[in-house]
N, C-alpha and C positions, 0 to 999 in steps of 0.2 A: 686674147692673149696679144699684150702690146708690146712689142719694138720698136726702140728710137734707137732711127738711124741716122746718126752725125756726120758728115758728109767735110772732112779738114781739104781746104785749099790751103798754099804754098801761100803767105803771105810777103809781100816787099814793105820797107820802109823807105819815109823819103821823108826829109831835113830842113828846117827853116835853118839860115844866115844867122850869123850871130849877129848882124848887125843892125835885124830886127827892124828892119825895112818891110819888111812882110811880103817879098817878093820869095818864090819858093823854088829852086833850082835842085833836078835829078841830081843825085849822088849814086853811086854806089851803094850795092844791097846788101845790107845789113854792117855798114861803115854809116849811122847815123852824127849826123852833130848836131850841136844842142845849142841852147840858146836861150836867150828870155822866155820865148814863146813856150820851151818845154821841147820834150821829145814828141814827136808824129809819127805812128807807127801806124800803117795800113792792114789791110784785110780785106775779105769778103764777108758779108753777112748770110748767117746761115739759120736756117729751120728745125725744129725734130718732126721728123717724118712717123708716122704711126701705122704698122700696119694691119687692117679691118681682118680677120678672119674668125672663121664659127668656132666653138670650141665638140659641137657635135657632126657639123659637114649635112651636105643635104644639094637638092636643088634650087639654083638661084630663083627666085620667082619675080622680086621686083628688086631695082636700084634708086634709091628716093633720090640721091643727089646726081647731076652730073657732072662732069672735069672740067674744073676750072670754079667750080659751084659753092659758097663760102654755108659754111653751117656753123650753127653754134653746140655747145654742149646739148647732150639727148635730144641730140635730133636727130629722126629716124634714118637710116642711111639704108637698111639692106632686111630685104624679108627672102624665107628663104620655103619652100613647100612646105606644109603642116600637117600632109595630110594623114602619113603614120604616127603621127606626132597626136593630133588631135583625136582619131579612131582608139589608140590606148588611152589615151584620158578617159572619153565615153567609159570604156572598158572598166576602167579602175572607177570612175563615180557609180559604174553601177552594184559594184565589187564592193566601195564603202555602204552602199542605200542596202544591199542587200545584210549589212553586217549589223548595221542601224540595227537593222526589223530583227532579225535574229538575238538581240539583244537585250529589244523592249519584247520580247516574245518570253525572253527566261525570266524576266525581269516581271512580267505581268503574273509568272506561275499558272498550271493549268490548270486550262479552262475541263468545264463540265462534260464539254460533249467531246473533248479528246479521253476522259477517263472512261467515257463508255462507248467509245469506239475499240480501247486495248481491253476492256471486260467483253466484248464481242468477239474481237480476235482470239485472248483467251479462249474460250466453248468454241471458239473454227477451232482451232489446234487441237482439242482434249479427245474434238469429234474424231479430228482425224487420226487420232492418235489408237480409238477405239476402235473406227476399219481398219485401220492397219497393224493389232494386233489380232483380230481377227483372220485377217489372210495371211497372217502364220502362222495362225494354229490349223487353218486349213490347208496350209502346203506343207506342213509338219505329219497330220492325219491322213494325209495320201500318200506321205511317205513311209510309215507305217506299216500300212495297208501291205504294202510288198513285201511286207514275212508272210501273213496268210495268202498274197497272191501266189505264192512258192507251194504252199500244200493246196491249193485250187487245181493249181497246174498238176501234179503228183495226183491226185485224186480223181481228173477227165480224164488222163491216159489210161488210167486202171477202167475208167469206164468205158474208153476206146475197146479195149482188149476185151473186154466183157463183153461188149455191144458184138465185135467182130466174133467172135464165138459163139453165140447168137444166130445171128445172121447164118453163122457157117450150116449148123443146127438145123435152122428156120428152112433152108436152099435145100439142105441132106431131106426133109423130112417130107418136103415138096415136092421131091423129085421120086419119093419111095411112092405114095401116095398117086403121084401120074401114073406112073408102073403098073401099078392095081388097076387104075381104071382102065388103061389101055388093056389089059390081061383081062382081066374079069367084069362079071355082069356084078355089083353088088350094090344091095338097097344103100341108100343116101351117098352111095360115093360123090357125087358132082359136089354134095355141103362140103365133104371130107376135106377133096380137092381144094374145093376152094376155102375153107377155114387154110391151109395151109399155106396158099400164097398170100391171104392176111400176114399171117405170121411172118413171111421172107419180104414185105412190106415193110411193117412196124420192124422187126428188126433194123433193118436197111436202115429206116429215115432217124433210128436210136441212134447208128454205129456216124450217119454223115454229123449228126445234130451233135456230137461229141468228138470229133474235128473240127467243128465249127467254134465248140467252144472253145477248146486248146488254141485254135489260134490265134482267138481274141486273145485268154489271157499271155498265151506270150508274146504278143505286140505292147500290150500293154508294160509286162513285166521291161521292156526292150531302151521301154520309157523312163527309166527310174532315172536319167542324167536327167531330161528333163527335169523330173517332180525333183529334183536337190536344186537346179537354177533355181525354180521359183519358190523351196523354202530360203535359199540366200538372199537373192530378190525380198522376198517380205521383208527377213529379216532387217536386211536394208533400210528400207521404208519403215518399218516400225521407228527403227532406230533416228532418221529424219523427222520420225513425225515426236517424237519425244522432244529431240533439241529444240523443236519450233516451239512447243507446248514451254519449255524453260525461255525460251527468248521471249514468249509472249509473255508469260507472268514478270520475270524481270524488268519486262516494261512499262508494264501495268503499277507495280511499284513504285518504278522509277517516278511513276508520273504523281500516283497518287502522296508520296513524298517533297512532291515540289523539287526543283532547282536549287543542289548545293552551292555552296557560293565556290567552290573552286568550278563547277560547271558557270555561275556568273566570271567572275575572274575568265577561264577562256573567251565568254564571249567580249567583251573589254575588249581583251588582247586582239583578236579580230576586227576588231571595229579601230582597233588604232593602227595594225596594220595596211589597213584596206583607208584609212585614212593616209598615213603615211606614203600611200602608193598613191595615191589623189594628188599629192602635196610634187613629187617627183615628177607626175607627167605633165603634173603646172608648169614647172620648171622646166621642163623639157622644151613647152610650146613656148613660152619666153626667152627662152636663148635660139630660138629660128629666127626673134625682131633682132635685126644688130643699130647699134645707136651708136651716137657720135659720142668720144668718153672727152675729147675736148676739141672748144674750138677751132675751125679751121678753114681749109683750102682741100677739096677733092681732087686730087694733081695727078692720081690712076684709078680704072678703071680695072684691074689684072684678070677679072674674070667677066663673064656677058654673061645675062639673061638666059635662063634655061641649063647653061652648063652647071655641071657637075663641080662644088666644090669640095677637097674634101678634109677633115678636120683639121686646122688649124692651118688652111690657104692662104694663103694673101688675096682676099676678095678686091677691095678694094683700098687706096693708099689716101691715105688723107695728114694734110701738112700743118702744123701747129703751126700759125700766124701770130698767136697773143706774146710768143714772147719769143726772139730773135736774140743767136747768140754772136761775138762778132773774138776771132782768134787771130792777135797780133800777135811777132816777137820784137821782142825789148834785148837791146845788149846788157851785158851784163853789168856794164860798169853804168850802165842808167838803171837798173832795177832797182833803185832807191827809191826812187821816186814814183813806183808801183807801190797802192798800199791795198793790203785785200778788205774786201768792204767799202771802198772809198771809190765815188764815181770821177766819169772822168766825162767830157765834151767831147761827143761822137757826129763826125761831117759826112754824106752819105749825097755818092754821088745823084743829082737828078735833085735837089734842094737847096740847093745854093741862098747862101746866106743863114743857114738854118740849121741848129747844129740838135741833136736827139741825147739824153743823160742813159752811157751806159755805167753797170756796176761791174765794177773790178769782182768774179765770184770762183777765180780759181787763179797761183799760179804756179806756171811748172815749177816741179822737185828738180828737174834735171835738166840740163843746160845741151842743147840743140846742137849741132856742127860741134862736135868736141872731136879736135886730134888725138889721135894716143897720147902724144907728151906732148903737154903743155909747157912750156919751158919761161919765155919771152913775157912780156907786158905786153907787145904789141899781139902775140896769140890770143893773150887773155883778153883783149878790149873787145873779140872776132865773137869771143863765146854771146848765143841769145839765150833768151827764154817763152816759153808760150805764155802769154799771158788771155784771159778768157773772161770774155765781160759779158757782161747779160743786159735787150736794151728790150724793157716794156713800148709794145705794140696790137696797145686792146683794138686798135682801130684798124688795123691791117694796112696803114699806108705806104711800110717797107714790106721788101719783099725778100726770098732769100735770094742767094748770089750777088746782090750789087756790090760795087767796092765801095770804102767806107775808111775814114781814118777817124783814131781816135788819140788824144793826146794827154800827155803825164806829166803831170808837175810844172805847169806852163804856171808863171806872175800873175 
């Protein structure tokens, strides 16, 4: 951002006596006298100041020109820290390389090994689908067996009742046999008693076995919800496997068909976007180095090395010495001696006997110090107009702030 600041300083006027003897005498300001030597108007040399600031801002890493140093256009002035910007540039460059590699791969077409890998992926997906299908069938079968399980429970309960009755009969028979043995001596009574005991044990074992079977069947029936959850999970797994097969087959089909024009266009667009990101990052890095827009003198360091400069904040002030200006004030009745675009000799304090050429670049449109009502010739004679002259100063001989006299309309 470039900002030119003009410091206008009040001027004064000195006059030359009409006798033409060359002696100068002080007169009242704004009341010059004229003669063959013309009108002499005085002022102070001024210079444009350029405020050097950064569009991005950042921490100041270096100031290459000391205060008071003369610089030429494009000389380096300021370096801002570029650590973050440099990292962003590296990331953008890596992205551009990736985009170009992708484009090259798309343009080259499908490789044979890529097709082979896709075919293997299809086969693997199909095998997974078959396994998932078998798992869901098994889960469905287990759930379907729940109906036969209820029938088995009813049958087992009947067996328990029958076994209970047989056990009671065996116990009664054994008790009768034992009573006969105790009261009477009967041949083969011991054998009969022993057989009765075998009957009791057999009936008891049958009864206990039936109860164990019933407990197992009822426990299996209580797990019906778990079986339903297994069926749901198996169905979900099968659906996932079917999707995997579809995707694998689609990829294989795409590879066998090769890249389409649309896919190539997308890859090319990605390259353009990546290149634009690189260009933007490069521009950001360049903007962290500030050079002199014009030749001049470093008049002030507004910030120091290590300080943080906000975007647009003045870091350094540069005074343009290649061209100076002089603003003087000419009475209204002598304004006819001033012509826009003409040159006028300018005498500068500190350079006796030497004059410089000043080009008249501006004449004020309105009078200065105008009273509210100007009615007399005397009042009209006190009006002045601002006149601006431009002085070339390529060797920086002249300095701003020095008094100077401009002569208009000399003989």
